[in-house]
Legacy VTK file of the C-alpha trace (Angstrom):
# vtk DataFile Version 3.0
C-alpha trace
ASCII
DATASET POLYDATA
POINTS 368 float
-2.164 18.283 7.272
-2.868 20.476 10.284
-1.212 23.003 12.568
-3.832 23.357 15.316
-5.582 21.045 17.781
-8.917 21.507 16.007
-7.227 20.734 12.715
-5.747 17.558 14.201
-9.151 16.432 15.491
-10.703 17.022 12.080
-7.885 15.167 10.331
-8.246 12.119 12.606
-12.019 12.042 12.085
-11.593 12.348 8.321
-9.063 9.513 8.405
-11.581 7.370 10.297
-14.270 8.207 7.728
-11.892 7.417 4.884
-11.077 3.971 6.253
-14.693 3.239 7.104
-15.870 4.092 3.597
-12.977 2.031 2.198
-14.038 -1.061 4.135
-11.022 -0.978 6.468
-11.531 -1.457 10.207
-9.427 1.185 11.948
-10.807 2.770 15.144
-10.693 6.488 15.922
-8.074 6.149 18.658
-5.663 4.600 16.144
-6.445 7.357 13.647
-5.646 9.904 16.362
-2.355 8.183 17.141
-1.451 8.063 13.434
-2.284 11.764 13.074
-0.127 12.601 16.084
2.886 10.635 14.839
2.514 12.156 11.356
2.538 15.592 12.950
5.794 14.842 14.762
4.329 14.081 18.210
4.789 10.986 20.390
1.085 10.248 20.681
-2.338 11.935 20.843
-1.804 13.074 24.431
1.462 14.762 23.465
-0.262 16.420 20.506
-3.214 17.635 22.578
-0.942 19.132 25.221
1.460 20.717 22.734
-1.215 22.272 20.509
-3.568 23.334 23.295
-2.377 26.925 23.248
-0.239 27.228 20.152
0.022 26.313 16.484
2.756 24.160 14.997
3.061 24.097 11.202
4.409 20.858 9.740
6.296 20.077 6.552
3.876 18.379 4.149
6.401 15.875 2.827
7.569 14.791 6.269
3.951 14.532 7.422
3.027 12.174 4.573
6.045 9.944 5.074
5.535 9.634 8.831
1.835 8.913 8.341
2.449 6.118 5.853
5.222 4.648 8.013
2.881 4.224 10.999
-0.109 2.785 9.085
-0.542 -0.884 8.125
0.127 -1.439 4.422
-3.529 -2.045 3.391
-4.260 1.499 4.582
-1.750 3.064 2.198
-3.858 3.073 -0.977
-6.860 5.080 0.297
-4.633 7.332 2.413
-2.301 8.318 -0.419
-5.099 8.877 -2.921
-6.907 11.036 -0.366
-3.805 13.105 0.407
-3.021 13.485 -3.302
-6.539 14.286 -4.480
-7.731 16.207 -1.426
-11.278 14.896 -1.159
-13.132 12.073 0.571
-14.979 9.718 -1.751
-18.699 9.093 -1.576
-20.045 5.555 -1.421
-22.482 4.024 -3.890
-25.882 2.492 -3.221
-24.283 -0.724 -1.980
-22.137 1.183 0.494
-19.000 0.714 -1.587
-16.452 3.327 -2.592
-13.853 3.280 -5.328
-11.241 2.804 -2.605
-13.009 -0.379 -1.451
-12.381 -1.891 -4.877
-8.842 -0.505 -4.921
-7.763 -1.485 -1.424
-9.943 -4.257 0.021
-11.242 -6.382 -2.862
-7.696 -7.566 -3.751
-7.315 -8.956 -0.217
-10.755 -10.597 -0.365
-9.867 -12.362 -3.605
-6.377 -13.274 -2.409
-7.678 -14.681 0.873
-10.149 -16.915 -0.950
-7.412 -18.169 -3.301
-4.950 -18.931 -0.490
-7.646 -20.671 1.564
-8.371 -22.959 -1.387
-4.705 -23.918 -1.693
-3.527 -23.831 1.949
-6.464 -24.740 4.200
-6.536 -28.524 4.569
-10.269 -28.629 5.355
-11.109 -26.921 2.057
-8.958 -28.938 -0.324
-10.417 -31.782 -2.421
-9.828 -35.090 -0.685
-10.123 -33.625 2.814
-13.051 -35.893 3.628
-16.855 -35.663 3.835
-18.197 -32.130 3.715
-15.272 -30.684 1.711
-17.507 -28.951 -0.825
-19.715 -27.577 1.913
-16.748 -26.232 3.881
-15.254 -24.663 0.769
-18.594 -23.034 -0.041
-18.963 -21.768 3.529
-15.623 -19.954 3.318
-15.170 -18.979 -0.316
-18.796 -18.189 -1.195
-19.096 -16.120 1.972
-16.044 -14.042 1.032
-17.338 -13.528 -2.495
-20.726 -12.158 -1.492
-22.450 -14.933 0.437
-25.504 -17.031 -0.345
-27.995 -15.191 1.823
-30.677 -12.727 0.743
-28.355 -9.766 1.227
-24.969 -9.369 -0.404
-22.120 -9.584 2.081
-19.422 -6.904 1.979
-16.381 -8.118 3.953
-14.422 -5.486 5.846
-10.678 -5.815 6.288
-8.651 -5.781 9.479
-5.426 -4.265 8.116
-3.123 -5.758 10.764
-4.378 -9.354 10.690
-5.854 -9.400 7.147
-8.932 -11.040 8.670
-12.168 -10.328 6.797
-15.216 -9.436 8.865
-18.930 -9.803 8.105
-21.966 -9.627 10.367
-25.299 -11.425 10.557
-26.982 -14.597 11.709
-26.267 -17.977 10.147
-29.025 -17.732 7.567
-27.958 -14.299 6.321
-24.309 -15.314 6.228
-24.556 -18.766 4.700
-27.961 -18.961 3.001
-28.837 -22.508 1.926
-25.575 -23.865 3.328
-26.934 -23.197 6.840
-29.712 -25.743 6.149
-27.287 -28.542 5.261
-27.361 -31.506 7.701
-23.579 -31.224 8.189
-23.556 -27.453 8.653
-23.121 -27.272 12.438
-20.437 -29.955 12.461
-18.459 -28.382 9.622
-18.876 -24.872 11.019
-17.401 -26.139 14.292
-14.497 -27.738 12.417
-13.739 -24.419 10.671
-13.737 -22.663 14.045
-11.467 -25.328 15.525
-9.082 -24.964 12.566
-8.766 -21.211 13.188
-10.497 -20.219 9.960
-13.660 -18.823 11.571
-14.236 -16.827 14.746
-17.885 -16.063 15.524
-19.275 -14.033 18.408
-22.316 -11.774 18.786
-23.233 -12.148 15.098
-19.764 -11.005 14.026
-17.853 -13.497 11.878
-14.113 -13.105 11.309
-12.561 -15.116 8.498
-8.885 -15.394 9.318
-6.323 -15.800 6.517
-4.834 -19.228 5.892
-1.416 -17.602 5.701
-1.162 -13.847 6.229
2.153 -13.463 4.409
0.944 -15.430 1.399
-2.267 -13.410 1.220
-0.244 -10.175 1.307
2.138 -11.473 -1.371
-0.741 -12.649 -3.577
-2.471 -9.262 -3.267
0.786 -7.457 -4.114
1.229 -9.625 -7.197
-2.347 -8.856 -8.159
-1.650 -5.113 -8.065
1.397 -5.633 -10.274
-0.322 -8.027 -12.691
-3.219 -5.625 -13.144
-0.807 -2.774 -13.842
1.000 -4.917 -16.417
-2.236 -5.866 -18.136
-3.572 -2.337 -18.401
-0.187 -1.051 -19.531
-0.983 -2.845 -22.781
-4.382 -1.175 -22.921
-2.988 2.287 -22.261
-4.832 5.491 -21.459
-6.431 6.410 -18.150
-7.021 2.756 -17.201
-3.269 2.102 -17.325
-2.550 5.171 -15.193
-5.200 4.210 -12.614
-4.014 0.585 -12.332
-0.397 1.625 -12.042
-1.183 4.377 -9.518
-2.921 1.798 -7.317
0.067 -0.554 -7.587
2.440 2.278 -6.687
0.290 3.444 -3.762
0.271 -0.129 -2.448
4.049 0.187 -2.056
3.822 3.573 -0.331
4.841 5.839 -3.201
3.516 9.393 -2.834
1.922 11.270 -5.743
1.331 7.878 -7.350
-0.803 9.219 -10.192
1.966 11.601 -11.264
4.528 8.806 -11.100
2.170 6.495 -13.023
1.793 9.095 -15.752
5.576 9.235 -16.006
5.982 5.454 -16.073
3.420 4.868 -18.810
4.842 7.820 -20.743
1.933 10.244 -20.647
3.172 13.537 -21.968
6.136 11.844 -23.637
5.469 13.857 -26.789
7.141 16.759 -24.977
10.293 14.718 -24.446
12.984 13.594 -26.876
12.784 9.959 -25.739
9.938 7.778 -24.393
11.912 7.520 -21.147
11.762 11.282 -20.659
8.822 11.371 -18.198
10.249 8.749 -15.842
13.716 10.314 -15.973
12.184 13.621 -14.983
10.193 11.989 -12.185
13.242 10.156 -10.797
15.113 13.472 -10.729
12.338 15.043 -8.689
12.192 12.080 -6.284
15.985 12.119 -5.809
16.046 15.850 -5.135
13.222 15.417 -2.597
15.225 12.702 -0.836
12.733 9.935 -1.626
15.243 7.147 -2.255
12.772 4.339 -1.565
10.425 5.843 -4.146
13.266 6.097 -6.696
13.860 2.356 -6.417
10.183 1.433 -6.456
9.426 3.676 -9.428
12.316 2.186 -11.404
11.196 -1.357 -10.578
7.695 -0.660 -11.829
9.009 1.111 -14.933
11.319 -1.831 -15.725
8.336 -4.161 -15.472
6.203 -2.070 -17.827
9.000 -1.006 -20.213
11.780 -3.634 -19.981
13.308 -2.441 -23.259
14.120 0.952 -21.698
14.888 -0.196 -18.150
18.673 -0.314 -18.524
18.830 3.172 -20.034
16.949 4.585 -17.059
19.053 2.544 -14.621
22.239 4.018 -16.073
20.985 7.527 -15.296
20.502 6.913 -11.576
24.080 7.448 -10.280
24.172 10.928 -11.804
20.826 11.758 -10.199
22.102 10.468 -6.863
25.247 12.587 -6.970
23.897 15.849 -8.362
20.380 15.851 -6.928
20.360 13.776 -3.755
23.886 14.208 -2.418
24.501 17.793 -3.570
21.049 19.384 -3.345
19.130 17.306 -0.809
21.963 16.472 1.585
23.952 19.631 0.803
27.269 17.788 0.529
30.209 19.880 -0.659
30.956 19.196 -4.343
34.721 19.133 -3.755
34.459 16.505 -1.033
32.140 14.478 -3.238
34.484 14.529 -6.240
37.498 13.649 -4.093
35.729 10.709 -2.430
34.342 9.361 -5.697
37.781 9.534 -7.328
38.999 6.969 -4.829
35.865 4.829 -5.083
35.427 4.223 -8.799
32.988 1.381 -8.098
30.426 3.607 -6.367
28.204 4.036 -9.430
28.015 0.280 -10.042
27.140 -0.257 -6.384
24.284 2.232 -6.682
22.940 0.569 -9.829
23.304 -2.916 -8.343
21.219 -1.897 -5.329
18.470 -0.214 -7.334
16.254 -3.316 -7.530
15.903 -3.484 -3.729
14.391 -0.321 -2.157
15.810 -0.859 1.344
19.246 -1.825 0.014
19.265 1.137 -2.377
18.485 3.604 0.407
21.066 2.158 2.777
23.725 2.037 0.034
23.247 5.687 -0.923
22.921 6.926 2.654
26.038 5.038 3.756
27.864 6.597 0.828
26.612 10.059 1.813
27.692 9.532 5.424
31.146 8.407 4.291
31.588 11.492 2.114
30.461 13.830 4.887
32.927 12.171 7.267
35.916 12.922 5.018
38.109 15.951 5.759
LINES 1 369
368 0 1 2 3 4 5 6 7 8 9 10 11 12 13 14 15 16 17 18 19 20 21 22 23 24 25 26 27 28 29 30 31 32 33 34 35 36 37 38 39 40 41 42 43 44 45 46 47 48 49 50 51 52 53 54 55 56 57 58 59 60 61 62 63 64 65 66 67 68 69 70 71 72 73 74 75 76 77 78 79 80 81 82 83 84 85 86 87 88 89 90 91 92 93 94 95 96 97 98 99 100 101 102 103 104 105 106 107 108 109 110 111 112 113 114 115 116 117 118 119 120 121 122 123 124 125 126 127 128 129 130 131 132 133 134 135 136 137 138 139 140 141 142 143 144 145 146 147 148 149 150 151 152 153 154 155 156 157 158 159 160 161 162 163 164 165 166 167 168 169 170 171 172 173 174 175 176 177 178 179 180 181 182 183 184 185 186 187 188 189 190 191 192 193 194 195 196 197 198 199 200 201 202 203 204 205 206 207 208 209 210 211 212 213 214 215 216 217 218 219 220 221 222 223 224 225 226 227 228 229 230 231 232 233 234 235 236 237 238 239 240 241 242 243 244 245 246 247 248 249 250 251 252 253 254 255 256 257 258 259 260 261 262 263 264 265 266 267 268 269 270 271 272 273 274 275 276 277 278 279 280 281 282 283 284 285 286 287 288 289 290 291 292 293 294 295 296 297 298 299 300 301 302 303 304 305 306 307 308 309 310 311 312 313 314 315 316 317 318 319 320 321 322 323 324 325 326 327 328 329 330 331 332 333 334 335 336 337 338 339 340 341 342 343 344 345 346 347 348 349 350 351 352 353 354 355 356 357 358 359 360 361 362 363 364 365 366 367
């Protein structure tokens, strides 16, 4: 967060450093624009002019939500962990940070899987050179065959993966194959490779499928480590939650896996408490997403938690967050006995849940 022009400049530079260390390609001018929008300005020019001679404090919650809303989804994981933990990570000897493994590796693996299944030139039976073409794409994404390990960087908008080097450093022995030039040209023609000035972009076979496969990977990993328990379960779940844009993901993860449940009467106590806090803060999307993840990890308790949501909506979101008069609320609900079932029915879909509750709130406020 920031309230001054110098603070905004520092924030944008730190955001650029964060993405660079995470293996995400996001130029400084886009970081500046994201910082400006998060701060409540139209763009960086508007911010620079407005803060040139004055300070403007900003609400931390609103800042976070605006920032996440204007960033591509692959940027959410490192951004939310940075905002929650308050420090930039250092990279290891290979130039990799923890956030690279959290945020970029899932897209690298997913892209290689989808290429194997979707790209006609890589599938068995696609004609002479199939194994070479598959090796040129998949082996390159998974580290390459050259003398130096390749570390693909991610373009968060296109989900293209970018590496640099000459043919020998990129493809190793594959570059010596008699068919190499012909098959490289076929991969370029098919829109899988783009190569210019020693920069190679590997475009996804299907962007939506890569995104969906990566999202499933986050969820599957959270499910697996839920059985292991401990800090590994919290970390895996926090990553999965951050990938959906949930703030304070580690705290939510601790609630979902039940850390601290010994202080509660039931195992569902931590998540019930967390949903109350999210509802009171007006984070309806997060309420839905947190419940969905909890129901995946603890299906035996999912219905109990689901039944609690209408009461949290009425007492915490409508009354406290929106400030709706209790009398008007009771009168409206007495004529709409189905409202609670509508809220519960929408809970599985974050966008539907938010629109359902907000439409209900607007209808109550409109009554006389």
